[in-house]
C-alpha positions in Angstrom: 0.0 0.0 0.0 2.8 2.4 0.9 4.5 1.6 -2.4 1.3 2.4 -4.3 0.9 5.8 -2.5 4.5 6.7 -3.4 4.0 5.8 -7.0 0.8 7.9 -7.2 2.5 10.9 -5.6 5.4 10.6 -8.1 3.1 10.5 -11.0 1.1 13.5 -9.8 4.4 15.5 -9.3 5.7 14.6 -12.8 2.4 15.6 -14.4 2.4 19.1 -12.7 6.0 19.7 -13.9 5.1 18.8 -17.5 2.0 21.1 -17.4 4.2 24.0 -16.1 6.8 23.4 -18.9 4.1 23.3 -21.5 2.3 26.4 -20.4 2.8 29.2 -22.9 4.6 32.4 -21.8 2.3 35.3 -21.0 1.6 37.4 -24.0 3.3 40.8 -24.1 0.9 43.8 -24.3 1.0 45.4 -27.6 2.3 49.0 -27.6 -0.4 51.7 -28.0 -0.6 52.8 -31.6 0.9 56.2 -32.4 -1.6 58.9 -33.5 -2.2 59.4 -37.1 0.6 61.2 -38.9 3.1 60.5 -36.1 4.9 57.6 -37.8 8.7 58.1 -37.5 8.2 61.2 -35.2 7.5 59.7 -31.8 9.2 60.4 -28.5 11.6 57.5 -29.2 12.6 58.7 -32.7 12.3 62.4 -33.0 15.8 63.9 -32.9 15.7 67.3 -31.2 18.5 69.8 -31.7 20.0 71.6 -28.7 18.5 75.0 -28.5 16.7 76.6 -31.4 19.5 78.4 -33.0 18.7 81.7 -31.3 15.4 83.4 -30.7 13.4 80.2 -30.1 10.6 80.2 -27.6 7.3 78.6 -26.6 4.5 80.2 -24.6 1.5 78.1 -23.9 -1.3 77.7 -21.4 -2.0 74.0 -20.4 -5.0 72.9 -18.3 -6.6 69.6 -17.4 -4.5 66.5 -16.6 -2.0 69.0 -15.3 -1.8 72.8 -15.3 1.2 74.8 -16.6 1.9 78.2 -17.9 4.9 77.6 -20.1 7.5 80.3 -21.0 10.4 78.5 -22.6 13.3 80.3 -24.1 16.0 79.2 -26.5 18.6 77.9 -24.1 16.1 75.9 -22.0 14.4 74.1 -24.9 15.0 71.9 -28.0 13.4 72.0 -31.4 13.3 70.2 -34.7 10.9 69.6 -37.6 10.3 69.9 -41.3 7.6 69.4 -43.9 4.7 67.2 -43.0 4.9 63.7 -44.6 2.3 64.6 -47.2 4.1 67.9 -48.0 1.1 70.0 -47.0 2.3 72.2 -44.3 5.0 71.9 -41.6 5.5 69.9 -38.4 7.4 71.3 -35.5 8.6 69.5 -32.3 9.5 71.5 -29.2 10.7 70.1 -25.9 11.3 71.7 -22.5 10.9 71.3 -18.7 7.6 70.9 -16.9 7.8 73.7 -14.3 6.0 71.8 -11.5 8.3 68.7 -11.8 11.9 69.1 -13.0 12.1 65.3 -13.5 9.6 65.5 -16.3 9.9 67.0 -19.8 7.1 68.0 -22.2 7.4 67.5 -25.9 4.9 69.3 -28.2 4.5 68.2 -31.8 2.5 70.7 -33.9 1.3 69.5 -37.4 0.2 72.7 -39.2 -1.6 72.4 -42.5 -1.4 74.8 -45.3 -5.1 75.0 -46.1 -6.5 78.3 -44.8 -10.2 77.6 -43.8 -10.9 81.2 -42.7 -12.6 83.8 -44.9 -11.1 87.2 -45.5 -7.6 88.3 -44.4 -7.6 86.1 -41.2 -5.7 82.8 -41.1 -7.1 79.6 -39.7 -4.7 76.7 -40.6 -6.0 73.3 -39.2 -3.5 71.9 -36.8 -3.1 68.7 -34.9 -1.2 68.7 -31.6 0.4 65.9 -29.6 1.9 66.4 -26.1 4.2 63.7 -24.7 5.1 63.8 -21.0 8.6 62.3 -21.0 9.3 60.6 -17.7 5.9 59.2 -16.9 4.8 57.7 -20.2 1.7 59.8 -20.8 0.7 61.0 -24.3 -2.1 63.3 -25.4 -3.3 63.8 -28.9 -6.0 65.7 -30.7 -6.2 62.9 -33.3 -7.1 65.2 -36.1 -6.6 68.8 -37.1 -10.1 70.1 -36.5 -9.7 70.9 -32.8 -6.8 73.4 -33.1 -5.8 76.1 -35.5 -2.9 78.4 -36.2 -4.0 82.0 -36.8 -0.5 83.3 -37.6 2.2 81.4 -39.5 5.5 82.9 -40.7 8.3 80.9 -42.4 11.6 82.6 -43.1 14.9 81.2 -44.3 17.8 81.2 -41.8 20.5 83.6 -42.8 23.5 81.7 -44.2 21.8 78.3 -44.2 19.4 77.7 -47.1 18.5 74.3 -45.7 17.1 75.7 -42.4 14.0 77.8 -41.8 12.6 79.7 -38.8 8.9 79.0 -38.2 6.8 81.4 -36.0 3.3 80.3 -35.2 0.5 81.5 -32.9 -2.7 79.5 -32.4 -5.3 78.0 -30.1 -7.3 74.8 -29.4 -11.0 74.8 -29.0 -11.2 71.1 -27.8 -8.8 69.2 -25.6 -6.3 66.5 -26.6 -7.2 63.1 -25.3 -4.9 60.6 -23.4 -4.0 57.5 -25.3 -4.4 55.2 -22.3 -6.8 56.9 -19.8 -9.8 59.3 -19.7 -7.5 62.3 -18.9 -7.8 65.4 -21.1 -5.3 68.2 -21.8 -6.6 71.6 -23.0 -4.2 74.1 -24.7 -6.3 77.2 -25.1 -3.4 79.3 -26.5 0.1 78.7 -27.8 2.8 80.7 -29.6 6.3 79.5 -30.6 9.3 80.1 -32.8 11.8 77.4 -33.8 14.2 76.4 -36.6 13.4 73.4 -38.7 14.5 71.8 -42.0 13.4 74.0 -44.8 12.0 71.4 -47.2 9.8 73.0 -49.9 7.8 76.1 -49.4 4.1 75.6 -49.3 
């Protein structure tokens, strides 16, 4: 009887080991998809130049998931950009510190179209905005260019460098950018910036 019990226990132990070995490894969660138009220009791949080659700045009001009144100047920020992938407009990335938490950095990516939807002399260039909070993994995106607009856009060649261009823009958002992984919202009622980007072709 004792031998039978030992044999049964051995068989049960061997069966448990085999089931554990055969169990598939837990599936890795798929990364959240990047917003439309962000391919090749995410936080992991966008190369930001040190400073903005003199005269760069970003002023913006941010409300919602966190509140901030940003006033970045050239030495404290980074910028890069160039033509949008479809060639219709310009895309500018600006990064700088979050004033309330020096461990975090904000990265704004503005995709400004060249189709003026305002009547008369006023400008209203549809704009999509993405905000990445580097250091805590949050990302907010308007997921389209109908929520924000640029009312002033100036593009001028950088003296002595035909391949670089200074972009100055002022605009606003009527609706907030949504988080990609929660129900948080980030509203940017006003923004204005200047930065140097690759020139590409003029619109």
